[in-house]
C-alpha positions in Angstrom: 13.3 -37.8 -39.8 11.4 -40.6 -38.3 11.4 -44.3 -38.9 11.3 -45.6 -42.5 7.5 -46.2 -43.3 6.9 -50.1 -44.4 3.7 -51.4 -45.6 2.4 -54.6 -45.2 1.5 -56.2 -48.6 0.1 -59.4 -50.2 -1.0 -60.4 -53.9 -4.7 -61.6 -53.8 -7.3 -63.0 -55.9 -10.1 -60.1 -54.7 -13.7 -61.3 -55.3 -16.3 -59.2 -56.8 -19.7 -58.7 -54.5 -21.1 -61.9 -55.8 -18.4 -64.1 -55.1 -18.0 -62.3 -51.9 -21.5 -63.1 -51.3 -21.2 -66.6 -51.8 -17.7 -66.8 -49.8 -19.8 -65.1 -46.9 -22.5 -67.9 -47.1 -19.9 -70.4 -47.1 -18.3 -68.9 -44.3 -21.7 -68.8 -42.2 -22.4 -72.6 -43.2 -19.7 -73.5 -40.5 -20.7 -74.1 -36.6 -18.2 -71.7 -35.5 -17.3 -72.5 -31.7 -17.0 -69.8 -28.8 -13.9 -68.2 -29.4 -13.4 -69.0 -33.3 -13.1 -65.4 -35.0 -14.6 -65.7 -38.7 -13.1 -63.5 -41.1 -15.3 -60.4 -41.9 -16.8 -60.7 -45.0 -15.2 -57.5 -46.9 -11.7 -59.3 -46.1 -12.5 -62.5 -47.9 -9.8 -63.4 -50.5 -7.4 -65.7 -52.1 -3.7 -65.3 -51.1 -1.2 -65.5 -54.0 1.6 -64.2 -52.1 2.5 -62.8 -48.9 5.3 -60.0 -49.1 5.2 -58.9 -45.2 6.7 -55.5 -44.6 8.2 -53.8 -47.5 9.9 -50.4 -47.4 7.4 -48.0 -48.4 9.6 -46.3 -50.8 9.8 -49.2 -52.9 6.2 -49.3 -53.6 6.3 -47.6 -57.1 8.9 -49.8 -58.4 6.7 -52.9 -57.2 3.5 -51.4 -58.6 4.9 -51.8 -62.0 6.9 -55.1 -61.3 4.0 -57.1 -60.5 2.2 -56.5 -63.6 2.7 -60.3 -65.3 1.0 -61.8 -68.2 -2.1 -64.5 -67.3 -4.9 -65.9 -68.8 -8.4 -65.7 -67.2 -9.6 -68.9 -65.4 -12.2 -70.5 -63.3 -11.4 -71.5 -60.0 -14.3 -73.9 -58.0 -14.0 -73.6 -54.3 -15.9 -75.7 -52.0 -13.6 -78.1 -50.0 -13.7 -77.0 -46.2 -10.9 -78.0 -44.4 -9.4 -77.4 -40.6 -5.6 -76.7 -40.7 -3.4 -77.1 -38.0 -3.6 -74.2 -35.3 -7.4 -73.6 -35.8 -7.1 -72.1 -39.4 -10.9 -72.9 -41.1 -10.1 -72.7 -45.0 -12.2 -73.0 -48.0 -9.9 -74.8 -50.8 -10.4 -75.3 -54.1 -11.8 -78.8 -55.5 -8.8 -78.6 -57.8 -6.4 -76.0 -58.4 -6.1 -74.9 -62.0 -3.2 -74.8 -64.1 -3.9 -71.4 -64.8 -3.5 -70.5 -61.1 -0.7 -72.4 -60.5 1.0 -70.6 -63.5 0.1 -67.3 -62.1 1.6 -68.1 -59.0 4.9 -69.1 -60.2 5.0 -66.4 -62.5 4.3 -63.8 -59.6 6.9 -65.6 -57.4 9.7 -65.0 -60.6 8.3 -61.4 -60.5 9.2 -60.9 -56.5 12.7 -62.7 -57.0 13.2 -60.0 -60.0 12.3 -57.3 -57.5 14.9 -58.8 -55.1 11.9 -60.1 -52.7 11.8 -63.5 -51.1 8.9 -65.7 -52.0 7.5 -68.0 -49.4 9.3 -71.4 -49.3 6.5 -73.6 -48.1 4.4 -75.2 -50.9 1.7 -72.9 -52.6 -1.8 -74.2 -51.1 -4.6 -72.1 -52.4 -7.3 -71.1 -50.0 -9.7 -68.6 -48.8 -9.2 -68.3 -45.0 -12.9 -68.6 -43.5 -11.6 -68.2 -39.6 -8.7 -68.5 -36.9 -9.1 -70.1 -33.4 -11.5 -72.7 -34.7 -10.2 -75.8 -33.7 -12.7 -77.3 -32.2 -15.0 -76.9 -35.2 -16.8 -79.6 -36.7 -16.0 -79.3 -40.4 -19.1 -79.2 -42.7 -19.9 -81.3 -45.9 -18.4 -79.8 -49.2 -21.0 -77.3 -50.3 -22.0 -76.5 -53.9 -18.8 -75.1 -55.9 -18.3 -71.5 -55.7 -17.5 -71.0 -59.2 -15.1 -67.7 -59.3 -14.1 -66.4 -63.2 -10.4 -64.7 -62.4 -9.8 -61.9 -64.5 -7.3 -60.2 -62.4 -5.4 -60.0 -59.4 -4.8 -57.3 -56.7 -1.9 -55.9 -54.7 -3.3 -55.3 -51.3 -2.0 -53.3 -48.1 -3.1 -54.5 -44.6 -2.7 -52.0 -42.0 -4.5 -51.8 -38.8 -6.7 -54.4 -39.7 -8.1 -52.7 -42.5 -7.3 -54.1 -46.4 -7.0 -51.3 -48.9 -6.4 -52.6 -52.9 -3.7 -50.7 -54.2 -3.6 -51.7 -57.7 -5.5 -53.9 -59.8 -3.8 -56.0 -62.5 -6.4 -57.5 -65.2 -5.7 -60.2 -67.3 -3.6 -59.2 -70.6 
């Protein structure tokens, strides 16, 4: 038998096509310098929790264990920010309490499943590009109103993202 298979997983808000188009337009409003790597439009998302490498045999328990109750809410993105190490992001103008509550419930679900939530403070964002250290940050654009009615468990493999399960509002 070979090495046990691991899955690189994260929980995310996954945009519908209309929101994805608006995120693409927001990404394209940045004057990217040479060497910057804008995130491909089909990968734009807002991470709730990054799980990292998880043994594949745990997937069935995780699929059910990540189902937590939450109410639908609206997220308004539109604040461009350049983070350290050249990470260009789009942050919400304000993080709605419902988003923070969903993040906290999922952190508890991770702990209940024996997984370690990230220790750093949660800063909701959509990554626009990496290696963008010298970019001129554009003015905030019009708010992207994103009505959140679910979240997803996503696998990252060889640069491709696959939604493994969608979790609609309860």
